[in-house]
C-alpha positions in Angstrom: 102.0 -0.1 -12.7 100.4 -2.5 -10.3 102.7 -5.1 -8.7 102.1 -8.7 -9.8 100.8 -9.8 -6.4 98.3 -7.0 -6.2 97.2 -7.7 -9.8 96.6 -11.4 -9.0 94.8 -10.5 -5.8 92.5 -8.1 -7.7 91.7 -10.9 -10.2 90.7 -13.2 -7.3 88.6 -10.5 -5.6 86.9 -9.6 -8.9 86.1 -13.3 -9.6 84.6 -13.6 -6.1 82.6 -10.4 -6.6 81.3 -10.7 -10.2 80.4 -14.4 -9.7 78.3 -13.3 -6.6 79.8 -16.3 -4.8 80.7 -13.9 -1.9 77.0 -13.7 -1.0 77.1 -17.4 0.1 79.7 -16.5 2.8 77.7 -13.7 4.5 75.5 -15.7 7.0 78.5 -17.3 8.7 81.5 -15.1 7.9 80.6 -11.5 8.1 81.0 -11.6 11.8 79.8 -9.0 14.3 82.1 -6.1 13.3 85.2 -4.9 11.4 88.1 -2.6 12.2 89.5 -0.7 9.2 93.2 0.3 9.1 94.3 3.4 7.3 97.6 5.4 7.2 97.5 8.3 4.7 94.5 10.0 3.2 95.9 12.3 0.5 95.1 12.7 -3.1 98.5 14.0 -4.0 100.2 10.7 -3.0 97.9 8.4 -4.9 98.5 7.7 -8.5 97.5 4.2 -9.6 99.3 4.8 -12.9 102.6 5.6 -11.2 105.3 3.5 -12.7 107.0 2.8 -9.3 105.2 3.4 -6.0 105.4 0.4 -3.7 104.3 2.4 -0.6 101.1 3.7 -2.3 99.3 0.8 -0.6 99.5 3.0 2.6 97.5 5.9 1.0 93.9 6.2 -0.1 92.1 9.2 -1.7 89.7 11.4 0.3 87.0 10.4 -2.2 87.5 6.7 -1.5 87.4 7.3 2.3 84.1 9.2 2.0 82.6 6.6 -0.3 83.5 3.9 2.1 81.9 5.7 5.0 78.7 6.2 3.0 78.7 2.6 1.9 79.2 1.3 5.4 76.3 3.4 6.7 74.1 2.4 3.7 74.7 -1.2 4.5 73.2 -0.7 8.0 76.4 -0.8 10.1 76.9 1.3 13.2 80.2 3.2 13.1 81.6 3.2 16.6 84.7 4.0 18.5 87.0 1.3 19.9 85.6 1.5 23.4 82.1 0.9 22.2 83.4 -2.0 20.0 85.0 -3.5 23.1 81.8 -3.1 25.1 79.8 -4.9 22.5 82.3 -7.8 22.4 82.5 -8.1 26.1 78.8 -7.8 26.8 77.9 -9.9 23.7 75.8 -7.1 22.4 75.5 -8.2 18.8 72.1 -6.7 17.9 73.8 -4.5 15.2 77.0 -5.0 13.3 79.6 -2.3 13.7 82.7 -0.8 12.0 85.6 1.1 13.5 88.0 3.3 11.6 91.6 3.5 12.8 94.7 5.3 11.5 98.3 4.4 12.2 101.4 6.5 13.0 100.2 10.1 13.2 100.5 11.8 9.8 99.5 15.4 9.1 96.9 14.4 6.5 95.0 12.6 9.2 94.3 16.0 10.6 94.1 18.1 7.4 92.3 15.7 5.1 90.8 12.8 7.0 89.3 14.8 9.9 87.0 17.0 7.8 85.6 13.9 6.2 85.0 12.1 9.4 83.5 15.3 10.9 81.2 15.8 7.9 79.7 12.4 8.5 79.9 12.5 12.4 82.1 9.4 12.4 84.4 8.5 15.3 87.9 7.3 14.5 91.2 6.4 16.3 94.7 7.7 15.6 97.4 5.4 16.9 100.4 7.6 17.4 104.1 6.6 17.3 105.6 9.4 19.3 109.0 9.1 17.6 107.4 10.0 14.3 106.0 13.2 15.9 109.4 14.0 17.5 111.3 13.1 14.3 113.4 10.4 16.0 111.7 7.4 14.3 112.9 6.4 10.9 110.3 5.8 8.1 112.8 3.6 6.4 110.3 2.0 4.0 109.6 5.5 2.5 113.4 6.2 2.3 114.0 2.9 0.5 111.3 3.8 -2.1 112.9 7.2 -2.7 116.4 5.7 -3.1 115.3 3.1 -5.6 113.2 5.7 -7.5 116.1 8.1 -7.8 118.8 5.7 -8.9 119.4 3.6 -12.0 121.8 1.3 -10.2 122.2 0.4 -6.5 125.2 -1.5 -5.0 125.2 -1.7 -1.2 125.9 -4.2 1.6 123.3 -4.4 4.3 123.9 -6.5 7.3 126.4 -8.7 5.5 124.4 -9.2 2.4 125.5 -7.6 -0.9 122.8 -6.1 -3.1 123.7 -5.2 -6.7 120.7 -4.1 -8.8 120.2 -2.4 -12.1 117.2 -0.2 -11.4 116.4 1.5 -14.7 113.1 -0.1 -15.4 110.0 -0.2 -13.2 110.3 -4.0 -13.0 113.9 -3.7 -11.9 113.0 -1.1 -9.3 110.3 -3.4 -7.8 112.7 -6.3 -7.8 115.3 -4.3 -5.9 112.8 -2.7 -3.5 111.3 -6.1 -2.6 114.6 -7.7 -2.0 116.0 -5.0 0.3 112.7 -4.4 2.0 112.1 -8.0 3.0 115.8 -8.5 3.9 115.5 -5.5 6.3 112.2 -6.8 7.7 113.8 -10.2 8.5 116.7 -8.8 10.5 116.8 -8.7 14.3 116.5 -5.2 15.6 120.2 -4.4 16.2 121.1 -5.6 12.7 118.2 -3.9 11.1 119.0 -0.6 12.7 122.7 -0.9 11.6 121.6 -1.7 8.1 119.2 1.2 8.0 121.9 3.5 9.2 124.2 2.3 6.5 121.4 3.0 3.9 120.8 6.5 5.2 124.5 7.3 5.4 125.3 5.9 1.9 122.6 8.0 0.3 123.0 11.1 2.5 119.5 11.1 4.0 118.3 13.0 7.0 115.4 10.8 8.4 114.1 13.6 10.6 113.3 15.7 7.5 110.7 13.3 6.3 109.0 13.2 9.7 108.9 17.0 9.7 107.3 16.9 6.2 104.6 14.2 6.8 103.9 13.9 10.5 101.7 16.0 12.8 103.4 18.4 15.2 102.6 18.1 18.9 100.5 21.2 18.6 98.4 19.7 15.7 98.1 16.4 17.6 96.9 18.3 20.7 94.3 20.0 18.6 93.2 16.7 17.0 92.9 15.2 20.5 90.4 17.8 21.5 87.9 16.5 18.9 85.0 14.6 20.4 85.1 12.1 17.5 88.8 11.3 18.0 90.4 8.6 20.2 94.2 8.8 20.6 95.8 5.4 20.8 99.4 4.3 21.5 101.7 2.9 18.9 105.1 2.8 20.6 107.9 5.3 20.4 110.1 4.1 17.5 107.7 1.9 15.4 109.8 -1.2 15.9 108.4 -4.7 15.2 107.9 -5.7 18.8 108.8 -9.4 18.2 112.4 -8.2 17.5 112.7 -6.7 21.0 113.3 -8.3 24.5 110.3 -8.3 26.8 111.8 -5.4 28.8 112.3 -3.4 25.5 108.8 -4.1 24.5 107.4 -2.8 27.8 109.7 0.3 27.6 108.7 1.1 24.0 105.0 0.8 24.8 105.0 2.4 28.2 107.2 5.3 27.2 105.1 6.1 24.1 101.9 6.0 26.2 103.3 8.3 28.9 104.6 10.8 26.3 101.2 11.0 24.8 99.5 11.5 28.2 102.1 14.1 29.3 102.1 16.1 26.0 98.4 16.0 25.4 97.2 16.4 29.0 95.1 13.3 28.6 94.5 10.1 30.5 96.9 7.3 29.4 95.8 5.7 26.2 93.6 2.6 26.6 94.0 1.3 23.0 97.1 0.1 21.3 98.2 -0.9 17.8 101.2 -3.1 17.1 103.7 -1.6 14.6 103.6 -3.6 11.4 101.1 -5.8 13.2 101.5 -9.0 11.2 102.1 -12.5 12.8 105.8 -12.1 12.4 105.8 -8.7 14.3 103.4 -9.5 17.1 102.3 -12.8 18.5 101.4 -14.5 21.7 104.3 -13.1 23.8 103.4 -9.5 22.7 99.7 -10.1 23.3 100.4 -11.2 26.9 102.7 -8.2 27.5 100.1 -5.8 26.3 97.4 -7.4 28.5 99.8 -6.9 31.4 100.0 -3.2 30.6 96.3 -2.8 31.0 95.3 -1.8 27.5 91.7 -2.6 26.9 92.2 -3.4 23.2 95.2 -4.0 21.0 94.9 -4.3 17.2 97.1 -6.2 14.7 97.2 -6.1 10.9 96.2 -9.7 10.7 93.4 -9.8 8.2 89.9 -10.6 9.3 86.6 -9.6 10.8 85.5 -9.6 14.4 83.6 -12.6 15.8 82.0 -13.2 19.2 85.0 -15.3 20.1 87.3 -12.2 20.0 85.9 -11.2 23.4 88.5 -13.6 24.8 91.3 -12.2 22.6 91.1 -8.4 23.0 94.9 -8.0 22.7 94.9 -9.7 19.2 92.1 -8.0 17.3 92.3 -8.3 13.5 91.9 -5.4 11.1 91.1 -4.9 7.4 93.3 -2.5 5.4 91.8 0.2 3.3 94.7 -0.3 0.8 95.7 2.1 -2.0 95.8 -0.7 -4.5 92.2 -1.7 -3.8 90.2 1.5 -3.9 87.0 0.1 -5.4 83.6 0.1 -3.7 83.1 -3.6 -4.7 86.2 -4.5 -2.6 84.7 -2.9 0.4 81.5 -4.8 -0.2 83.6 -8.0 -0.3 85.4 -7.1 2.9 82.1 -6.6 4.7 80.9 -10.0 3.6 83.9 -11.7 5.2 84.4 -13.9 2.1 88.0 -13.0 1.3 89.1 -13.6 4.9 87.3 -16.9 5.2 89.2 -18.1 2.2 92.5 -16.5 3.4 92.3 -18.2 6.8 91.0 -21.5 5.4 87.7 -21.0 7.3 89.2 -20.3 10.7 87.5 -17.4 12.5 90.4 -16.7 14.8 94.1 -16.0 14.1 95.4 -15.2 17.6 98.6 -17.4 18.0 
C-alpha cells in the first residue's frame, strides 16, 4: 500500500512527465548540479506491495541505484565528489553539469550492497556517519515506532503528556497511528522527545542498541570503507538529533565530537563535509548554518529539496539535496528531478531556500 501523500505526489509527477511539460523548465531550472540523498540500498527491505512500511522511503533497490547511475551518465552529467562540487561552485566552473551521491547515517548495506555498484561504475560517493549509530548509542526511533505499530493491533500510550489510543488492526489504522505519533515526537523539544522515546522503548521492551548492531556498519567495516578511493567520509553528529532542538553549545558539541571520533577511529583528517540530521527547515536553519560555517566545514547539506544553482556558492552550509526515495523508484522520476521542474513548482520558482 502506498500512503495517500505519496500516491498523490506520484500522480502529479506522472502528469508533469507524460505531458512533457517538464521539458519547458529545463533551460532555467535544471541548475548546475544536483546532490542525491540515499540511506539504505537493500533489496530485502524494499517491497512496494507491503501493507505497512512507512520507512520504506529510506530504502532503494540495488537495481534502481544502478539504473540511476547509468541514466545520469547517459544524460551527460559528471559524477563528482563533494570537494569537486564545491570547487565548481566557488570557481564558477559550470562548463558541465554534475551530480553527487551521498548516503546518510552509516548503514551496513552502504558497504555490502552500494559500494560494489559504485565501484563497478567508478562513481565517487559520500557516507555521512552518525557515530552513535556505529557505537549503538543512538536511537533509530522511527524504525522502532514502525515495528511497534506493525506488531500490535492496539496501542495505548502517553508520550510527553499526550495520550494516544489507536486501534491498529488495518493498514489504514496503522498509518494513522504511526503518523500521529511520529509527528508528535518530531515536534517535541529534545528533552521531551528523549523522555517520550524512552517511554516508548520501555513500554514495549525494546533494546535500541540491538537494531544498531543489526543494521549499522562496525568501526572495522567503516575503516575499510574509508580506505576506498571513491569514498568520502562526512560527519553527521553523534546522536542524530535535530540540531534546531539543541542549544548552540550542544550543537557544537554534537558536531565536533562526532567529527573527532571519526578522525580518531579512522585515522583520517577531520571530515570537511557535514549533513544535518533530518535536514528539513524545521531541523536546520540559519542559526545552524552559521554554527557549521564557524566549525570550518567546507560544505553542509540539508534535505531541503532542490538543485544547485550558481548562487549556492554563497550558501555552502545550506546546500539542497534530492532524495532517491523508495516510493519513487522509476527512471522517469529521476529524469524529472534532473530537469528541476518539480522543485521549481515546489519552491514557487525560487532558486534558493536558505533561511
